Backbone bond lengths (Angstrom), bond angles and torsions (degrees), N, CA, C in turn:
res aa  C-N    CA-C-N  psi(-1)  N-CA   C-N-CA  omega(-1)  CA-C   N-CA-C  phi
1 M - - - 1.456 - - 1.532 109.31 -
2 A 1.307 117.20 127.70 1.458 121.35 -176.52 1.526 110.46 -72.53
3 C 1.293 115.06 136.91 1.475 120.28 178.80 1.523 109.72 -88.95
4 S 1.290 114.48 141.04 1.466 119.28 176.81 1.522 109.31 -71.12
5 P 1.308 117.22 137.41 1.477 119.04 179.17 1.524 110.54 -63.89
6 K 1.322 114.66 143.43 1.466 119.16 179.32 1.528 109.80 -67.76
7 A 1.313 114.39 142.03 1.459 119.58 178.95 1.527 109.54 -68.66
8 T 1.286 115.72 134.29 1.460 121.14 177.75 1.525 109.39 -82.24
9 P 1.327 117.25 125.85 1.469 119.45 179.69 1.526 110.87 -55.69
10 A 1.307 114.85 141.74 1.460 119.40 -179.66 1.528 109.88 -64.02
11 K 1.300 115.47 134.60 1.458 120.79 178.23 1.524 109.40 -70.31
12 P 1.336 117.41 133.14 1.473 119.16 179.94 1.523 111.41 -57.11
13 T 1.304 114.99 133.85 1.462 119.16 176.30 1.529 110.85 -94.80
14 L 1.317 115.89 -9.54 1.457 120.54 178.78 1.526 108.92 -141.07
15 V 1.318 116.28 112.25 1.459 122.45 -179.90 1.526 108.32 -107.26
16 I 1.341 115.46 118.52 1.470 121.99 -174.73 1.524 109.10 -118.38
17 Y 1.312 116.98 136.25 1.461 122.45 170.91 1.525 107.52 -118.00
18 A 1.339 116.20 133.21 1.467 121.66 -179.15 1.528 109.18 -137.61
19 P 1.323 118.63 147.34 1.461 121.37 -175.01 1.527 113.16 -72.14
20 A 1.331 114.94 158.61 1.465 121.68 179.15 1.521 109.28 -76.62
21 S 1.318 115.14 73.87 1.460 122.93 -174.97 1.523 108.49 -144.23
22 P 1.326 117.92 151.20 1.472 119.97 175.47 1.523 112.30 -56.61
23 S 1.321 117.16 -24.63 1.464 119.98 179.18 1.521 112.13 -63.43
24 S 1.332 117.13 -16.32 1.468 120.86 -179.56 1.530 113.18 -86.77
25 V 1.314 117.52 -5.26 1.473 120.23 -179.71 1.536 111.62 -56.14
26 P 1.349 120.04 -49.66 1.466 119.04 178.37 1.530 113.01 -62.82
27 I 1.323 117.37 -28.32 1.463 120.87 177.61 1.524 110.31 -67.48
28 V 1.318 116.30 -43.47 1.474 120.98 177.22 1.523 110.00 -59.31
29 M 1.319 117.04 -45.85 1.463 121.47 179.73 1.526 111.00 -61.50
30 T 1.331 115.85 -41.91 1.460 120.74 -178.76 1.520 111.54 -64.82
31 A 1.327 116.45 -45.74 1.470 120.83 -178.60 1.516 111.52 -60.87
32 R 1.324 116.90 -36.51 1.462 120.59 -179.33 1.522 112.30 -66.13
33 R 1.301 116.80 -22.04 1.460 120.81 -176.23 1.527 112.93 -98.77
34 M 1.325 115.51 2.77 1.457 119.59 178.71 1.532 109.51 -110.29
35 P 1.329 118.25 126.76 1.461 121.04 179.92 1.527 111.35 -58.58
36 N 1.327 115.34 134.90 1.468 121.75 175.70 1.528 113.64 58.72
37 A 1.332 116.03 34.33 1.463 120.61 174.79 1.525 109.20 -109.05
38 T 1.311 117.23 142.94 1.463 121.77 175.96 1.522 108.83 -128.08
39 V 1.322 115.68 147.25 1.466 120.26 176.35 1.519 108.56 -127.92
40 T 1.314 116.22 133.05 1.459 123.46 176.40 1.522 108.23 -114.86
41 I 1.326 115.84 127.29 1.456 120.82 177.34 1.526 107.49 -90.60
42 F 1.331 116.54 120.09 1.461 119.75 -173.75 1.521 112.12 -112.73
43 T 1.325 114.66 157.09 1.465 122.04 174.23 1.525 111.04 -117.90
44 D 1.330 116.96 -21.26 1.460 121.58 -179.51 1.530 109.11 -94.97
45 H 1.324 116.43 98.95 1.458 120.97 -175.74 1.526 112.23 -66.83
46 S 1.323 117.23 -38.92 1.466 120.01 -179.85 1.521 111.42 -62.37
47 Q 1.323 115.84 -42.15 1.464 119.98 178.95 1.522 111.15 -65.04
48 A 1.321 116.78 -42.66 1.471 120.53 179.46 1.528 110.26 -62.71
49 N 1.322 117.28 -42.22 1.467 120.67 178.60 1.525 110.72 -61.08
50 T 1.338 115.93 -41.92 1.467 120.43 -179.62 1.520 111.24 -64.11
51 L 1.320 116.70 -44.22 1.468 120.86 179.50 1.529 110.83 -62.72
52 F 1.321 116.08 -38.70 1.464 119.95 179.09 1.529 111.13 -65.50
53 L 1.316 116.29 -48.44 1.467 120.30 -178.40 1.526 111.44 -66.54
54 R 1.325 116.83 -24.78 1.464 121.48 178.83 1.527 112.01 -81.47
55 G 1.331 116.15 -12.89 1.455 120.51 178.70 1.518 114.65 94.09
56 D 1.339 117.43 8.39 1.464 120.77 179.93 1.530 112.46 -81.22
57 I 1.336 116.23 -15.45 1.458 122.42 -178.87 1.524 108.39 -120.69
58 N 1.337 116.79 133.91 1.463 120.69 177.69 1.516 112.35 -82.88
59 M 1.342 115.63 -40.11 1.456 120.72 -179.38 1.524 109.49 -131.99
60 L 1.327 115.73 126.95 1.457 121.70 177.13 1.523 108.64 -113.87
61 V 1.321 116.12 118.40 1.461 122.11 176.40 1.526 107.32 -93.71
62 T 1.325 116.75 123.36 1.462 119.93 -173.87 1.526 109.73 -162.69
63 G 1.326 116.37 -175.43 1.448 120.53 178.80 1.515 111.91 -70.76
64 L 1.315 116.76 147.30 1.462 121.69 -179.37 1.522 111.25 -54.58
65 S 1.323 117.62 -42.66 1.461 120.80 -175.81 1.518 112.36 -61.75
66 V 1.341 117.51 -28.19 1.469 120.94 178.35 1.524 109.66 -62.66
67 G 1.335 116.05 -47.50 1.457 119.93 179.04 1.513 112.44 -64.88
68 V 1.325 116.64 -39.65 1.465 120.90 -179.98 1.527 110.38 -62.84
69 E 1.330 116.69 -44.18 1.464 120.11 179.66 1.525 111.16 -66.55
70 M 1.348 117.81 -38.40 1.459 120.42 176.25 1.518 110.43 -58.85
71 H 1.328 115.70 -45.50 1.468 120.08 -178.78 1.524 111.01 -64.57
72 K 1.328 116.49 -41.91 1.459 120.24 178.51 1.529 111.26 -60.49
73 N 1.342 116.04 -31.48 1.463 121.44 179.76 1.528 112.62 -89.82
74 K 1.350 115.79 15.65 1.465 122.84 174.64 1.533 114.18 69.27
75 A 1.303 117.90 19.87 1.459 120.49 176.01 1.530 109.46 -76.37
76 P 1.336 118.08 148.03 1.463 120.85 178.03 1.527 110.74 -75.19
77 V 1.317 116.71 103.15 1.462 120.40 -175.48 1.522 110.35 -151.77
78 Q 1.317 115.38 141.77 1.464 122.60 172.71 1.518 108.90 -134.52
79 V 1.323 115.54 152.56 1.459 121.37 176.97 1.524 108.39 -105.44
80 I 1.345 116.91 128.29 1.466 120.81 -177.53 1.521 112.66 -103.56
81 N 1.325 117.48 -15.65 1.466 119.63 176.64 1.518 110.14 -165.62
82 S 1.311 115.28 163.04 1.460 123.93 164.59 1.523 104.66 -130.23
83 Y 1.320 117.02 132.65 1.468 116.86 -173.99 1.531 114.14 -134.84
84 V 1.324 117.79 2.91 1.469 120.61 176.52 1.522 108.44 -124.35
85 A 1.333 115.94 127.06 1.462 121.27 -176.82 1.518 112.77 -115.18
86 G 1.320 118.15 4.99 1.451 120.43 179.24 1.511 112.73 179.31
87 L 1.353 117.74 125.60 1.465 121.56 175.44 1.527 111.21 -157.31
88 T 1.347 117.00 18.17 1.463 121.55 -173.41 1.521 111.00 -121.89
89 S 1.328 115.28 142.72 1.465 120.82 179.77 1.523 110.60 -140.00
90 L 1.324 115.58 155.25 1.461 121.79 169.87 1.518 107.36 -95.45
91 V 1.320 115.82 121.20 1.464 121.91 -179.93 1.526 107.83 -109.35
92 T 1.333 116.53 131.63 1.459 120.80 -176.67 1.528 111.52 -121.10
93 Y 1.318 114.85 157.35 1.455 121.77 178.52 1.526 109.35 -113.23
94 G 1.316 115.60 133.76 1.467 120.21 175.27 1.507 113.86 100.46
95 Q 1.340 116.41 -43.77 1.460 120.07 178.89 1.520 110.13 -157.36
96 A 1.317 114.79 151.41 1.463 120.41 173.81 1.518 108.14 -79.82
97 I 1.332 116.60 146.26 1.454 120.97 176.09 1.525 108.82 -125.79
98 N 1.329 116.96 162.11 1.460 119.85 178.28 1.519 112.87 -126.11
99 S 1.354 116.40 10.73 1.460 120.14 175.27 1.522 109.25 -160.54
100 F 1.330 115.56 157.10 1.457 119.97 177.57 1.527 111.14 -70.30
101 K 1.322 117.13 -23.07 1.461 120.30 179.12 1.529 111.55 -58.73
102 Q 1.325 116.10 -29.95 1.458 119.76 179.77 1.526 112.50 -69.46
103 L 1.341 116.54 -12.42 1.461 120.78 178.91 1.523 111.69 -100.94
104 K 1.311 118.12 5.81 1.468 121.48 -175.94 1.527 110.81 -53.48
105 G 1.341 114.42 128.91 1.462 120.37 -179.78 1.513 113.88 86.89
106 Q 1.330 117.35 -0.81 1.457 120.87 -176.69 1.532 111.67 -106.96
107 E 1.323 114.81 173.14 1.459 122.19 176.88 1.516 110.40 -91.87
108 I 1.331 115.69 149.32 1.456 121.11 176.13 1.533 107.83 -134.86
109 Y 1.315 117.15 129.96 1.464 122.20 -173.51 1.529 111.21 -91.21
110 L 1.349 115.22 129.40 1.456 123.57 -178.27 1.532 108.64 -132.44
111 P 1.345 118.33 158.68 1.479 119.64 -173.99 1.519 114.83 -67.12
112 F 1.328 118.48 -45.96 1.462 121.21 177.89 1.525 109.41 -163.42
113 E 1.315 115.92 159.38 1.459 121.08 -177.10 1.525 110.87 -66.02
114 G 1.325 115.99 133.11 1.456 120.79 -179.79 1.512 114.63 81.77
115 S 1.306 117.86 6.72 1.465 121.45 -179.97 1.523 110.38 -69.09
116 P 1.346 117.60 158.73 1.468 119.80 174.72 1.527 112.28 -56.37
117 I 1.335 116.27 -33.81 1.461 119.89 178.51 1.521 110.58 -65.85
118 E 1.336 117.24 -38.34 1.466 119.06 176.72 1.525 110.46 -68.01
119 E 1.332 117.29 -40.32 1.465 120.86 176.96 1.520 111.07 -53.46
120 M 1.328 115.72 -48.72 1.453 120.16 -176.71 1.524 111.50 -72.03
121 T 1.334 118.00 -40.97 1.461 120.73 179.13 1.519 110.78 -61.79
122 S 1.336 115.98 -44.01 1.464 120.93 178.03 1.523 110.97 -61.27
123 F 1.337 116.30 -44.28 1.470 120.08 179.55 1.517 111.60 -61.46
124 L 1.334 116.90 -48.40 1.460 120.52 -177.51 1.530 111.20 -64.63
125 A 1.335 116.02 -38.32 1.468 119.42 178.91 1.531 110.75 -65.58
126 K 1.320 116.27 -42.39 1.466 120.34 179.47 1.527 111.27 -63.66
127 Q 1.339 116.50 -32.68 1.466 119.68 177.95 1.526 111.51 -64.00
128 E 1.327 115.91 -23.10 1.463 120.59 177.80 1.529 111.80 -95.19
129 G 1.335 115.85 8.64 1.456 119.50 177.10 1.510 115.35 85.93
130 L 1.324 118.07 10.99 1.458 121.44 -179.81 1.525 110.99 -89.39
131 V 1.327 115.93 150.36 1.462 122.12 177.43 1.524 107.76 -97.27
132 W 1.337 115.01 117.28 1.470 120.07 -177.21 1.534 110.17 -64.73
133 K 1.310 115.62 137.07 1.471 126.41 -179.81 1.521 113.03 74.70
134 E 1.344 115.90 -2.72 1.469 119.42 172.53 1.524 109.66 -113.64
135 D 1.327 116.12 -59.63 1.470 119.76 177.88 1.529 111.58 -76.16
136 L 1.320 116.21 -30.85 1.467 122.22 174.88 1.521 107.56 -123.71
137 K 1.321 116.33 129.89 1.466 120.73 -175.27 1.533 110.20 -108.53
138 P 1.347 117.51 106.49 1.456 119.38 -178.97 1.533 112.43 -71.05
139 I 1.322 114.90 136.90 1.459 122.62 172.50 1.527 106.29 -117.89
140 Y 1.329 116.63 124.05 1.462 119.96 -174.98 1.525 110.36 -94.13
141 S 1.316 114.82 122.58 1.466 121.04 -175.00 1.519 109.26 -155.15
142 P 1.348 119.19 137.73 1.467 121.01 177.39 1.528 110.69 -59.04
143 F 1.326 115.62 152.58 1.470 120.22 -176.39 1.536 113.45 -53.12
144 P 1.347 119.91 -49.42 1.477 118.99 -177.82 1.529 112.51 -59.03
145 A 1.340 116.85 -40.36 1.465 119.88 179.87 1.523 110.83 -67.80
146 S 1.333 116.74 -39.41 1.464 120.63 178.91 1.521 111.28 -64.92
147 V 1.327 115.98 -40.06 1.465 120.20 178.06 1.523 110.43 -61.00
148 Q 1.323 116.89 -42.23 1.458 120.96 179.47 1.535 111.31 -63.97
149 L 1.318 116.14 -42.83 1.470 119.80 178.41 1.530 110.94 -64.95
150 L 1.317 116.38 -36.99 1.468 120.84 177.65 1.528 110.06 -64.40
151 Q 1.300 116.60 -43.84 1.469 120.89 179.62 1.522 111.45 -61.16
152 Q 1.316 115.86 -33.31 1.462 120.90 -178.63 1.528 112.67 -85.91
153 G 1.340 115.95 -4.82 1.448 119.74 -178.46 1.517 113.43 78.02
154 K 1.337 117.11 10.58 1.466 121.07 179.75 1.521 112.07 -86.04
155 A 1.322 116.73 -20.24 1.460 122.13 173.27 1.522 107.19 -114.73
156 K 1.315 117.21 129.21 1.467 120.97 -175.53 1.516 113.53 -97.28
157 A 1.350 116.91 -18.55 1.464 120.62 -179.40 1.526 108.88 -148.74
158 V 1.322 115.96 118.93 1.466 121.99 -177.01 1.521 108.76 -132.14
159 V 1.337 116.87 132.93 1.458 120.88 176.12 1.525 108.26 -95.80
160 L 1.336 116.33 123.72 1.460 121.16 -173.71 1.531 110.91 -134.06
161 P 1.324 116.88 142.46 1.461 120.58 170.92 1.521 109.10 -91.90
162 E 1.313 116.17 170.97 1.458 119.24 169.22 1.532 108.94 -72.25
163 P 1.359 119.31 146.98 1.468 126.94 10.43 1.521 115.10 -92.57
164 F 1.346 118.63 8.84 1.462 120.03 -172.81 1.520 112.96 -62.52
165 V 1.337 117.51 -37.28 1.464 119.76 179.72 1.528 110.11 -64.77
166 S 1.318 116.57 -46.79 1.466 120.24 -179.90 1.524 111.52 -67.83
167 M 1.322 117.54 -33.17 1.462 120.40 176.70 1.518 110.83 -64.63
168 L 1.326 116.46 -38.93 1.466 120.50 176.85 1.523 110.85 -61.51
169 Q 1.295 116.55 -45.93 1.458 121.20 -176.47 1.525 112.56 -72.71
170 D 1.331 116.81 -17.52 1.461 120.53 -178.24 1.523 112.31 -84.55
171 K 1.320 117.32 -12.91 1.462 120.29 -174.87 1.528 109.98 -80.53
172 E 1.347 114.56 99.58 1.465 119.69 -174.71 1.528 112.37 -65.59
173 K 1.340 116.69 -31.20 1.457 119.97 -177.27 1.534 112.07 -98.03
174 L 1.307 116.03 16.17 1.458 120.36 -177.79 1.525 110.49 -62.09
175 Q 1.329 114.85 126.94 1.456 119.91 178.70 1.531 110.03 -65.43
176 D 1.306 116.42 134.51 1.468 121.83 179.98 1.526 112.46 58.22
177 K 1.323 117.09 33.71 1.454 119.93 -178.91 1.522 111.53 -56.24
178 E 1.325 116.13 -33.34 1.463 119.49 -178.17 1.523 112.11 -68.90
179 N 1.333 117.56 -11.65 1.458 121.43 179.89 1.520 113.79 -98.04
180 I 1.342 117.40 5.13 1.459 120.93 -179.66 1.527 108.89 -107.42
181 F 1.340 116.07 126.64 1.459 121.36 -174.50 1.530 111.24 -128.17
182 V 1.334 115.61 136.21 1.460 120.75 170.41 1.525 105.26 -85.94
183 S 1.329 116.18 98.69 1.462 121.13 -167.65 1.520 114.27 -87.05
184 L 1.328 117.37 -46.89 1.461 120.37 -174.75 1.518 110.91 -131.36
185 D 1.319 115.78 131.68 1.460 122.71 173.16 1.526 107.28 -93.83
186 Y 1.337 117.33 120.93 1.457 120.29 -173.71 1.524 112.83 -65.62
187 R 1.315 117.01 -33.56 1.466 118.03 177.91 1.530 109.86 -64.09
188 Q 1.327 116.99 -44.68 1.463 120.52 179.29 1.525 110.99 -63.68
189 E 1.335 116.35 -39.62 1.464 119.84 179.08 1.524 110.84 -64.16
190 W 1.331 115.99 -43.11 1.471 120.70 178.30 1.529 110.37 -60.07
191 D 1.323 116.16 -48.79 1.461 120.16 -178.43 1.524 111.62 -60.78
192 T 1.333 116.27 -39.14 1.467 120.33 179.38 1.527 111.36 -66.72
193 Q 1.318 116.36 -45.13 1.463 120.39 -175.12 1.527 112.73 -74.65
194 T 1.326 117.76 -24.43 1.473 120.37 -175.26 1.525 113.03 -113.39
195 N 1.339 116.99 5.96 1.464 121.31 -177.49 1.536 111.31 55.87
196 S 1.318 115.11 39.83 1.460 121.68 -179.96 1.528 109.58 -104.70
197 T 1.319 115.51 170.53 1.472 119.88 175.27 1.521 111.08 -132.25
198 N 1.334 116.71 1.74 1.464 119.91 -171.05 1.521 114.88 -115.98
199 G 1.334 118.82 7.16 1.447 119.34 -176.06 1.514 110.48 69.51
200 Y 1.322 116.56 -160.62 1.465 120.68 -179.70 1.532 110.03 -134.44
201 P 1.330 118.95 150.17 1.475 121.31 -175.11 1.524 111.30 -67.63
202 Q 1.334 115.72 128.40 1.469 119.47 -175.51 1.529 112.95 -126.60
203 V 1.332 116.55 -47.65 1.469 120.40 -177.70 1.519 108.96 -114.07
204 V 1.343 116.37 129.88 1.457 121.85 -174.04 1.527 110.38 -130.92
205 T 1.331 115.42 169.23 1.463 122.00 173.57 1.522 108.11 -114.60
206 L 1.332 115.81 126.30 1.454 122.53 -177.74 1.530 111.37 -108.11
207 V 1.318 116.47 147.76 1.465 122.84 176.96 1.526 109.17 -140.10
208 N 1.328 115.60 163.84 1.458 120.97 171.89 1.527 108.62 -82.30
209 P 1.340 119.68 132.72 1.466 121.57 -177.07 1.527 114.35 -56.22
210 N 1.334 117.47 -39.77 1.471 120.09 179.41 1.520 111.17 -67.00
211 W 1.319 116.32 -39.17 1.466 120.02 176.43 1.534 109.55 -65.01
212 A 1.324 116.32 -39.82 1.464 121.03 -178.92 1.526 111.22 -61.64
213 K 1.336 117.07 -40.78 1.463 120.94 -179.69 1.522 111.94 -58.46
214 A 1.325 116.20 -34.78 1.466 120.83 -176.75 1.527 112.47 -91.28
215 N 1.324 117.94 -2.30 1.473 119.99 -172.97 1.527 112.30 -136.72
216 H 1.326 116.92 42.57 1.468 120.02 179.71 1.532 111.48 -59.24
217 E 1.324 116.76 -43.24 1.470 120.09 -177.49 1.526 110.95 -64.54
218 L 1.329 115.95 -39.07 1.465 120.23 179.70 1.528 110.59 -65.48
219 I 1.310 117.25 -41.04 1.465 121.31 178.12 1.524 110.66 -64.73
220 T 1.322 116.44 -42.48 1.466 120.56 178.10 1.520 110.86 -60.75
221 Q 1.329 116.17 -44.84 1.466 120.83 179.32 1.526 110.85 -63.69
222 F 1.324 116.87 -43.84 1.457 121.19 -179.51 1.528 111.02 -60.36
223 N 1.314 116.70 -47.71 1.467 119.80 -178.81 1.524 112.38 -65.45
224 Q 1.323 116.44 -35.99 1.462 119.52 178.90 1.533 110.87 -67.72
225 L 1.336 116.30 -45.04 1.463 119.87 179.74 1.527 111.50 -68.11
226 L 1.315 116.70 -33.30 1.464 119.80 177.12 1.528 110.59 -66.57
227 T 1.314 116.87 -39.63 1.467 121.26 176.27 1.528 110.35 -59.90
228 E 1.333 116.15 -43.28 1.466 120.64 179.16 1.528 111.16 -67.17
229 A 1.332 117.10 -38.54 1.464 120.51 179.69 1.527 110.96 -64.57
230 I 1.333 117.15 -40.11 1.467 120.89 177.94 1.526 110.53 -62.16
231 A 1.310 116.43 -39.91 1.471 120.19 177.59 1.528 110.35 -61.83
232 E 1.327 117.24 -39.19 1.474 120.67 178.86 1.516 111.24 -67.26
233 V 1.326 116.90 -38.47 1.467 120.36 177.84 1.524 110.02 -59.86
234 R 1.317 116.38 -40.46 1.459 120.22 179.72 1.523 112.20 -69.19
235 Q 1.323 116.34 -38.80 1.460 121.10 -173.14 1.527 113.00 -83.64
236 N 1.343 117.14 -38.86 1.474 120.56 -173.94 1.527 111.06 -136.37
237 P 1.334 118.41 63.10 1.469 120.09 -175.76 1.532 113.80 -59.30
238 A 1.322 117.48 -37.75 1.465 119.93 -178.71 1.530 110.86 -63.87
239 V 1.328 116.59 -42.46 1.465 120.71 179.20 1.522 110.18 -66.08
240 V 1.310 116.43 -42.10 1.468 121.43 179.89 1.519 110.52 -61.19
241 V 1.327 117.04 -41.41 1.464 121.02 179.49 1.526 110.42 -62.60
242 E 1.327 117.04 -42.44 1.462 120.40 177.36 1.526 111.61 -58.50
243 Q 1.305 116.40 -36.12 1.455 121.64 -176.09 1.522 113.66 -78.97
244 T 1.323 117.68 -23.96 1.466 120.41 -171.24 1.526 114.75 -121.64
245 A 1.316 119.05 -6.25 1.470 121.88 -172.83 1.526 113.00 -57.44
246 T 1.334 117.40 -33.40 1.467 119.88 -177.43 1.531 112.56 -66.99
247 N 1.305 117.59 -14.44 1.472 120.70 178.71 1.528 112.66 -81.90
248 F 1.340 116.66 -8.14 1.458 120.07 -174.35 1.528 110.33 -126.25
249 S 1.324 115.74 155.91 1.464 120.60 -174.38 1.518 113.11 -89.28
250 F 1.333 118.60 -12.93 1.454 119.52 -178.68 1.533 110.53 -93.73
251 P 1.343 117.25 158.07 1.471 121.75 -174.68 1.528 112.67 -61.77
252 P 1.338 116.86 152.44 1.469 121.01 178.34 1.525 113.37 -54.42
253 K 1.334 117.15 -37.26 1.466 120.37 -179.93 1.529 110.43 -62.34
254 V 1.325 116.10 -42.53 1.465 120.54 178.07 1.520 110.29 -65.19
255 L 1.329 115.56 -41.18 1.464 120.03 -179.80 1.520 111.06 -60.98
256 Q 1.325 116.83 -44.24 1.462 119.59 -179.08 1.532 111.52 -67.58
257 N 1.335 117.07 -41.12 1.464 119.72 177.54 1.526 110.81 -63.89
258 S 1.336 116.10 -38.06 1.457 120.65 179.64 1.520 111.31 -64.72
259 L 1.325 115.79 -41.06 1.461 119.35 178.60 1.527 111.08 -61.80
260 S 1.325 116.43 -36.50 1.468 119.52 179.75 1.523 111.75 -68.91
261 R 1.330 116.80 -21.59 1.457 121.42 179.58 1.532 112.44 -97.23
262 T 1.326 117.06 -2.70 1.461 121.31 -178.77 1.522 109.48 -101.33
263 S 1.324 116.17 126.75 1.465 121.06 179.26 1.529 109.08 -95.79
264 F 1.326 115.97 120.11 1.462 121.34 178.39 1.527 109.50 -100.39
265 A 1.327 115.73 137.36 1.466 121.09 177.47 1.522 107.52 -151.58
266 M 1.319 116.43 106.34 1.465 121.62 -175.24 1.521 111.25 -81.10
267 L 1.329 115.64 124.80 1.462 121.87 178.60 1.526 109.56 -130.00
268 I 1.330 116.93 135.28 1.457 122.13 175.98 1.525 109.33 -139.74
269 D 1.306 115.90 167.00 1.460 124.26 171.06 1.542 111.78 54.00
270 E 1.333 117.97 -131.92 1.463 121.15 -174.19 1.530 112.48 -63.76
271 A 1.324 116.52 -37.75 1.466 119.82 179.11 1.527 110.71 -63.37
272 L 1.323 116.34 -35.24 1.461 121.80 178.42 1.524 110.17 -65.58
273 A 1.322 116.69 -50.69 1.470 121.07 -179.72 1.517 111.22 -60.72
274 T 1.315 116.75 -41.57 1.463 121.06 -179.43 1.523 111.41 -64.16
275 S 1.325 116.62 -43.86 1.459 121.33 -177.80 1.524 111.69 -65.54
276 I 1.330 116.80 -45.84 1.468 120.30 -178.41 1.521 110.46 -67.21
277 T 1.328 116.42 -43.57 1.468 120.11 178.59 1.523 110.79 -60.67
278 H 1.326 116.81 -44.14 1.470 121.52 179.75 1.522 110.89 -64.08
279 Y 1.313 117.20 -40.85 1.466 120.91 -179.60 1.523 111.10 -58.86
280 Y 1.320 117.05 -51.57 1.466 119.64 -177.55 1.527 112.07 -67.83
281 Q 1.301 116.51 -33.36 1.468 119.45 176.94 1.523 110.19 -66.41
282 T 1.329 116.30 -40.60 1.463 121.05 -177.65 1.520 112.18 -66.35
283 I 1.333 118.08 -38.36 1.469 120.24 -178.37 1.523 111.94 -84.62
284 G 1.343 116.53 4.21 1.456 120.10 175.24 1.505 114.95 85.43
285 R 1.341 117.06 20.92 1.464 120.80 177.58 1.529 109.59 -131.13
286 P 1.327 117.39 61.59 1.468 120.52 -174.04 1.524 112.84 -59.95
287 L 1.332 114.88 142.35 1.455 121.17 177.53 1.524 109.42 -81.79
288 D 1.305 116.99 145.38 1.456 121.02 176.20 1.526 109.06 -69.69
289 D 1.327 115.79 119.22 1.465 120.42 -174.24 1.522 113.23 -57.44
290 N 1.307 117.18 -42.76 1.458 120.59 -175.75 1.530 112.30 -70.40
291 S 1.312 116.73 -48.44 1.464 119.23 -175.94 1.519 112.49 -72.82
292 F 1.334 118.02 -22.75 1.460 119.53 -176.49 1.523 113.78 -96.41
293 K 1.322 118.26 0.34 1.468 119.47 176.48 1.513 111.37 -58.29
294 S 1.315 117.17 -40.00 1.463 121.48 -177.41 1.519 113.00 -76.59
295 F 1.333 117.08 -10.65 1.463 120.64 179.76 1.526 111.62 -72.08
296 F 1.317 116.22 -29.07 1.463 119.96 -175.23 1.532 110.55 -94.42
297 Y 1.327 115.59 123.67 1.465 120.66 177.37 1.530 109.24 -69.93
298 S 1.322 116.42 133.80 1.465 121.20 177.28 1.514 109.68 -116.87
299 Y 1.317 115.77 137.01 1.454 119.81 178.45 1.534 109.67 -71.09
300 P 1.348 116.48 139.08 1.477 119.54 -179.32 1.528 111.84 -69.92
């Protein structure tokens, strides 16, 4: 008796890569609700960037600065949304502080020179009248190493994104836990210094412009479902964590705490272009209006 051939699984029509961060929770939820969509949670940013530029990835979720640098280097890239407006904090050892002035003359640990975190730290410090690299001395160190130095009391001020802050607070046996303080929320600092209420664009979704031209409906659907997923994260974080925890390597408790510390703000189309343009202008690195027009995806 002849056997029926096995059905070939449908090839994904939407391949998404998103970073190993709580900010990717709404992306996971969105991908699950789209037919033939797959999402890969990555830790190697360089590899993900390469796959995207090679055309193996349809949508790359990453930091805003990654897309901006790609565009500056003439890579084919467009941004279709920004959906995270805050996930970074200044963590201090020994005492809580409420301004960068209290760190004058001290070292502050950052991931690498020229990083978005350094851009924002420098901007916020300058708003308080401090001279960057003179009044505050940046020390460049990867997040895991900085966390270890903070735990040992060897680093007194470290800037960390989620989930590192929540991971620190989750360690019940952490030595000197009572001496570690989440001192400044960068979104709150930005809003205070700029008279804003919406934070600043941090995590975006990138696409290839040619792919975007052929997939307007898919982009519209993705952005709509992502908006709905963000609303669910706000309304039912515990349920959302149960549904998505297996996609991440950190414990559910850390994931839920991280979500509570992450500010989501969905921006598309003209609001997206306005927000990103305003952000770079405010920090003193304005984008060239003519060359960056093509960077922003516009709905047909």
